[in-house]
C-alpha positions as a LaTeX table, in Angstrom:
\begin{tabular}{lrrr}
\hline
Residue & $x$ (\AA) & $y$ (\AA) & $z$ (\AA) \\
\hline
Met1 & 234.90 & 366.90 & 127.17 \\
Trp2 & 231.89 & 365.53 & 129.79 \\
Phe3 & 230.06 & 364.40 & 126.92 \\
Pro4 & 231.47 & 360.82 & 126.49 \\
Leu5 & 231.37 & 360.14 & 130.52 \\
Ala6 & 227.75 & 361.37 & 130.73 \\
Phe7 & 226.62 & 359.09 & 127.84 \\
Ile8 & 228.59 & 356.10 & 129.53 \\
Cys9 & 227.22 & 356.50 & 132.76 \\
Met10 & 223.78 & 356.98 & 130.99 \\
Trp11 & 223.98 & 354.05 & 129.10 \\
Leu12 & 225.21 & 351.88 & 132.42 \\
Val13 & 221.75 & 353.15 & 134.24 \\
Val14 & 219.43 & 352.51 & 131.65 \\
Ser15 & 220.66 & 349.23 & 131.18 \\
Thr16 & 220.79 & 347.99 & 134.50 \\
Val17 & 216.96 & 349.80 & 134.81 \\
Leu18 & 215.61 & 347.89 & 131.31 \\
Ala19 & 217.17 & 344.59 & 133.03 \\
Leu20 & 215.44 & 345.28 & 136.20 \\
Ile21 & 212.44 & 345.44 & 134.54 \\
Ala22 & 212.79 & 342.58 & 132.40 \\
Gly23 & 213.70 & 340.75 & 135.27 \\
His24 & 217.48 & 339.50 & 133.99 \\
Met25 & 218.21 & 339.52 & 137.66 \\
Ala26 & 215.72 & 337.58 & 138.87 \\
Leu27 & 216.70 & 334.78 & 135.92 \\
Leu28 & 219.98 & 334.49 & 136.86 \\
Ser29 & 219.21 & 334.65 & 141.16 \\
Arg30 & 216.81 & 331.23 & 139.95 \\
Phe31 & 218.85 & 329.77 & 136.67 \\
Pro32 & 222.55 & 330.54 & 137.30 \\
Pro33 & 224.80 & 330.26 & 134.10 \\
Val34 & 226.52 & 327.67 & 133.01 \\
Ser35 & 229.40 & 326.59 & 130.57 \\
Met36 & 228.16 & 324.51 & 127.70 \\
Ser37 & 228.77 & 323.87 & 124.30 \\
Ala38 & 225.99 & 325.24 & 122.25 \\
Gln39 & 224.28 & 323.18 & 119.44 \\
Glu40 & 222.91 & 326.53 & 117.82 \\
Arg41 & 223.40 & 330.15 & 118.37 \\
Phe42 & 221.41 & 333.23 & 117.70 \\
Leu43 & 223.37 & 336.40 & 117.63 \\
Phe44 & 221.13 & 338.77 & 117.05 \\
Ala45 & 217.94 & 337.87 & 118.19 \\
Ser46 & 214.39 & 339.38 & 118.62 \\
Gly47 & 212.42 & 339.24 & 121.39 \\
Ser48 & 210.77 & 341.27 & 124.08 \\
Val49 & 210.62 & 340.54 & 128.17 \\
Arg50 & 207.46 & 342.36 & 130.35 \\
Gly51 & 207.52 & 345.38 & 127.96 \\
Val52 & 211.26 & 345.76 & 127.65 \\
Ser53 & 211.88 & 345.43 & 123.49 \\
Phe54 & 214.98 & 343.85 & 122.88 \\
Arg55 & 215.31 & 343.80 & 118.53 \\
Ser56 & 218.33 & 342.60 & 117.47 \\
Ala57 & 219.77 & 342.53 & 120.79 \\
Ser58 & 218.59 & 338.93 & 121.90 \\
Pro59 & 220.97 & 336.14 & 121.76 \\
Gly60 & 219.72 & 333.06 & 122.40 \\
Arg61 & 221.50 & 329.67 & 122.42 \\
Asp62 & 219.51 & 326.71 & 121.43 \\
Leu63 & 221.74 & 323.72 & 124.02 \\
Arg64 & 220.85 & 320.07 & 124.72 \\
Glu65 & 219.71 & 320.78 & 127.68 \\
Ser66 & 218.56 & 324.42 & 128.40 \\
Ala67 & 218.01 & 327.58 & 126.56 \\
His68 & 220.34 & 330.88 & 127.40 \\
Leu69 & 218.27 & 333.94 & 126.93 \\
Ala70 & 219.79 & 337.25 & 127.60 \\
Pro71 & 220.97 & 340.69 & 126.16 \\
Asn72 & 223.62 & 340.76 & 124.30 \\
Trp73 & 226.59 & 342.34 & 126.19 \\
Leu74 & 226.04 & 345.69 & 125.30 \\
Phe75 & 222.61 & 345.91 & 127.09 \\
Arg76 & 223.30 & 343.82 & 130.08 \\
Pro77 & 223.44 & 345.37 & 133.56 \\
Ile78 & 227.47 & 345.78 & 134.75 \\
Thr79 & 226.50 & 344.17 & 137.74 \\
His80 & 224.82 & 340.63 & 136.65 \\
Arg81 & 226.94 & 339.67 & 133.08 \\
Gly82 & 225.99 & 336.01 & 133.16 \\
Ile83 & 223.38 & 334.71 & 130.54 \\
Pro84 & 220.84 & 332.85 & 132.79 \\
Cys85 & 220.57 & 328.88 & 132.02 \\
Ile86 & 217.18 & 327.78 & 131.69 \\
Pro87 & 216.45 & 323.90 & 131.71 \\
Trp88 & 213.38 & 322.53 & 129.56 \\
Gly89 & 211.54 & 321.18 & 132.46 \\
Asp90 & 211.24 & 324.79 & 133.51 \\
Leu91 & 209.98 & 326.51 & 130.00 \\
Arg92 & 206.61 & 326.34 & 128.80 \\
Cys93 & 205.33 & 327.54 & 125.01 \\
Thr94 & 202.10 & 329.43 & 125.56 \\
Arg95 & 201.75 & 330.03 & 121.44 \\
Ala96 & 203.86 & 328.98 & 119.07 \\
Gln97 & 204.24 & 331.03 & 115.75 \\
Ala98 & 201.72 & 330.86 & 113.07 \\
Gly99 & 202.82 & 328.65 & 110.17 \\
Arg100 & 201.87 & 331.08 & 107.50 \\
Gly101 & 205.04 & 333.35 & 106.17 \\
Gly102 & 204.44 & 336.73 & 105.51 \\
Trp103 & 206.62 & 340.08 & 106.10 \\
Ile104 & 205.36 & 340.30 & 109.81 \\
Pro105 & 207.32 & 338.39 & 111.76 \\
Arg106 & 205.43 & 336.07 & 114.24 \\
Ala107 & 206.51 & 335.44 & 117.70 \\
Ser108 & 206.75 & 332.76 & 119.81 \\
Arg109 & 205.65 & 332.81 & 123.40 \\
Phe110 & 207.10 & 331.41 & 126.46 \\
Glu111 & 206.73 & 331.15 & 129.74 \\
Ile112 & 208.57 & 330.35 & 132.95 \\
Pro113 & 206.01 & 329.61 & 135.94 \\
Arg114 & 207.76 & 329.17 & 138.76 \\
Ile115 & 209.28 & 332.94 & 138.63 \\
Gly116 & 206.08 & 334.31 & 136.74 \\
Leu117 & 208.35 & 335.37 & 133.55 \\
Arg118 & 206.76 & 335.73 & 129.83 \\
Phe119 & 208.76 & 336.59 & 127.09 \\
Glu120 & 208.26 & 336.81 & 123.40 \\
Leu121 & 211.13 & 335.36 & 120.39 \\
Tyr122 & 210.73 & 336.55 & 117.11 \\
Gly123 & 211.41 & 334.35 & 114.03 \\
Lys124 & 214.02 & 331.48 & 113.90 \\
Pro125 & 215.11 & 331.95 & 117.44 \\
Gly126 & 211.35 & 330.86 & 118.34 \\
Arg127 & 211.33 & 328.48 & 115.95 \\
Ala128 & 214.23 & 326.59 & 117.86 \\
Val129 & 213.36 & 326.60 & 121.13 \\
Glu130 & 209.79 & 325.61 & 119.83 \\
Ala131 & 211.41 & 322.73 & 118.55 \\
Ala132 & 213.80 & 321.82 & 121.44 \\
Leu133 & 210.69 & 322.19 & 123.71 \\
Gln134 & 208.60 & 319.64 & 121.35 \\
Arg135 & 212.05 & 317.22 & 121.26 \\
Thr136 & 212.51 & 317.40 & 125.03 \\
Arg137 & 208.82 & 316.26 & 126.01 \\
Ala138 & 208.72 & 313.60 & 123.34 \\
Ala139 & 211.84 & 311.76 & 124.56 \\
Pro140 & 211.32 & 309.36 & 127.66 \\
Ala141 & 212.40 & 309.80 & 131.02 \\
Ser142 & 215.29 & 307.84 & 130.86 \\
Phe143 & 216.92 & 310.39 & 128.09 \\
Arg144 & 216.23 & 313.81 & 130.16 \\
\hline
\end{tabular}
């Protein structure tokens, strides 16, 4: 009888601690969520933030002016449910994915220098964020 309640309480505590370690609250305090329509959405993206791995649990959204990055609703802390909106100007690619194929997924590495947060995105979501950053950097200042 007590097991379901204990499991739910433990899940909430663990997800909150992992979100603290990963910097989800720091992201939300610096980059509040906004509602925009997504050009592309990745429901089961894999990545890691500060050593916390979110395999098939990180939804990423490639938007026109920003990126959204957060674990899915099941892994977000109960007190900070939003998905931070990170402008492309505050995001930097530190390592692109390798161009070769293979069985081992390659990760794109990114950094948000203002808050000292580094993270990785694997596969198609990482390549989509890389491409969006390249488009943003290549666009004239009047179009940004």
